[in-house]
Structures are given as structure tokens and as C-alpha cells.
N, C-alpha and C positions, 0 to 999 in steps of 0.2 A: 422456450426460455422462461425462467422464473427465478424467484429467490425467496428465501425464508429468513426473516430476522426476528429474533426473540431477545428482549432486553429485560434483565432482572437487576435492578439497582444500577451499579456502574459496570456490569458485564454485558457485552453484546455478543451473541452467538448467531452466526449466519451461515447459510448454504446458498451457493450460486450454482445454477444449472448450466449444462452444456450450451455453448454459444454465447454466454454472457461476456460482454466486454468488461473485463475485471475492474479496472480503475474507474471508468465513468460510472459503472453500476454501483461500486462501493461508495463513491462520492455521493451519488444520488440517494442511496439508502441512508447514509449518515446525515445528509442535509435534511431529509424527510423526518429523521428522528431528532433533529435539532442538535446534533453532535458536531462540534467544530474542532475538538481536540481529543485524541485517543492514542493509545499504544496498541500496535498490532502484536498480540502475544503469540499467536500461532495461526498458520494457514497451511493446509495441505490439500492435495488433490492432483489435478493435471491441468497443464496449459498447452496451448498451441499458438502459432502465429504471435510469438512474444519477442520483445526486444529488451535486451539487457545492455548495461554499459559499465565501463570502468573509467573513473575520472583521472585523467592524466593532466600534465601541465598545459596542454593545448585545449583542454575541454574533454568532453566525453567521447570515448571510443565505443561506438555502438555495434552490436551484432544482432541480426534477426535470425530467428529459428522458426521454421514453419511446421515441422513435425511435432506430434504430441510428446511432451516431456512430463515425467512425474515431478510434481512440486514437493520438494522435501521440506521447504520452510519459507515463509515470508516473515520478516520482522521489520518494524519501522514505526513511524509516527504519523499522526494526522495533525496538521497544523493550521493555524489561522494566518492568512496572508494579511499584509498591510491594508489591502482593500476590503478586508472582511471575508473574503472567499476561503474555501477549504483547499488545502494542498496535502496530498498524500505522498509521503516519502518512504517507499518500500524498497527493501533489498531482498533478493530471492536466491535460493539454491535449488537447482533442478537437475534431474538425472534423465539421460536419454536411454533408448532401448539397449544400447551397448554398455550401460551403466557408467558412462562418462558423466562427469558433473560439471555444470557451468553455473556461474553466479555473478551477481553484481546488482547495480541499481536497476530496478524493474521499471521500464518506461511504458510498456503496454503488454497486453496478453489477452487471449480469448480462452475462457474456461473450456476444457475438454473433459467430458463426462460430468465431473462435479468438482466443487471446491468448498471446503469448510474452513471457517475462521472464527477466532475468538479475539475480541478486543476489550481493552480496559479503558473506561472513561475516568480520568483522574478527578479526584475531588480536591478543590482548593488550589488547583494549578491549571494554568492555561499554557498551551504551546503555540508560540508565534514563530513565524518565519520572516526574518528581517534582513535587509541589506545593511551590514555593519561597516563595510568599507566600499567606497564608491567603485562601481564596476565589478565588484566581487559577487560571489554566490550568496544567495539568501541563506542565512544561518539559523539554526535551531535556537530559539530563545525562550526557555521556560520562565514563567512568571507566577509568583504566588498571588492568588486572588484574595483580596480583603473582603470580609463579610459585609 
């Protein structure tokens, strides 16, 4: 297992190797780089042992997939939680061996073969995740940062 991260200005390019636990590894790399907010522009590769969900009125309906799937895309945001921690909010589309496509909120996944991603770290804006209504889901709250 391993990873490669290269940062140039506000662009982060990274590659994760087979067996990497995607979201914890991404969180670790971003924290190590001092990044608390970002936009996931693109991610492709393969995942196995992943869980995706669909948000219904009763909460998330989750489904686990163990076989390798081709990762068609991940998009989403990296946010700062109220406690200062990092929260990754990814959505993914994946294709199975039979070319069927599944997608939704990505809760977990293990890299199969490789995964490559590009992220944008915004300048002058921070992304927070806050509870706006009691008992509700934490919402995306972008804020302009003053110099």
C-alpha cells in the first residue's frame, strides 16, 4: 500500500494504491497537507468492498458491494466540522463487470488496483458542515474568508 500526493498551488493530485482504505487515507493525506476544505474535481480507478447510500425520508438506505467495480467518478467536498475536524462528503458512480452502474453517497471503499484524483483547494472560501436545524443533517455552509 502507498500513496503519492503532489500539490501545486491550490491543485492537489494524488494516487492511491491497491488496498488503501479510500476515505481514511484521503483524510489522512489532506490533514498532513494542512487542507481542511477542498472540492473533489475528479477521481477514477477501481473500488472493492464499498458501501453507497441513497438518502430517503427515514435516513440512508445503504448497500454494500464486495466485488471490484470501475470507479467512473467521485465528486464532492471536503469540509470543516464544528469541532474543527475534517469531513469528506463524496458521491460516486461505479460500473460493475456487467456494465451496470450504481451510485450515491460513498460511505466507504477499498482501492482495487489504483485510484487517481484531483482536488481544488479554494482561495478565500472555507467550507463548513453545520447543523442548521435541530436534529437535522449537517449542511454545507461555504463562508468567504476575510484577509
